[in-house]
N, C-alpha and C positions, 0 to 999 in steps of 0.2 A: 076183342083183347081187352082184359082188364089190366090197367096199371095201378098197383097197389104201393103207397109210399112204407117202407118198413122202418126200423129202428136203427139209432145210431151205429155205426160199424165199430168205433172204438169207445172205449172206457175213458174217462178224463185222463186217468194215469197214462195207458197207451197213447193217445192224442198227443200229450205233452212229451212223450218221450218219443215220437215220430217227428213232431214238429220240431225239437230241438235239435234232432239228427238231420231234419232236411234243411234247416237255417244255416248249416255250415257250409253247404253248397249253394244256397238260395238265400242271401242276405237280406233280400226285400221281403223275404216270406213272413206275413204277421200271424197268419191263421191257416187253419186247414179243418175241413169237414167231410165227413165220409157217411153215407146212408146206403142201408139196402135198399132195393127196388125189387118189386115182384111182377113179372108178366105172366098174366094167365090165359090160356087160350081155351075158350069154353065153346061147345057146339050149339048152346042155347042161352039166354040170358040167366042169371043167377036170380032166385027170389031173394027179397031182404034177409030170411032166416040163412039161406045157404050162404049169401053174403057174409053175414056175420059170422057163421060158422069158420068160412075160409079166412076172414081177420084173424080170428082167435087163434087159428092153427099158425098164421104167420106173425103172432106176436112173440117176440123173443128178443133178446139182446139188451141192450144198453135203453133207459129209459131217458126221455128228453129232459134237459135240466129248465 
């Protein structure tokens, strides 16, 4: 099984909005982080070309800063 790290799940705006909301209940909270992860089950090992194509297909969301 391939495990591929994806993009950030939140834009900076949405992250800060959620963080502010959570801090009302969790006063010690200083930061949050969310990321997509992809779990890919394959019958055979992927070639380098196939792996690169898969990574391109799974490239979306917010870019890392």
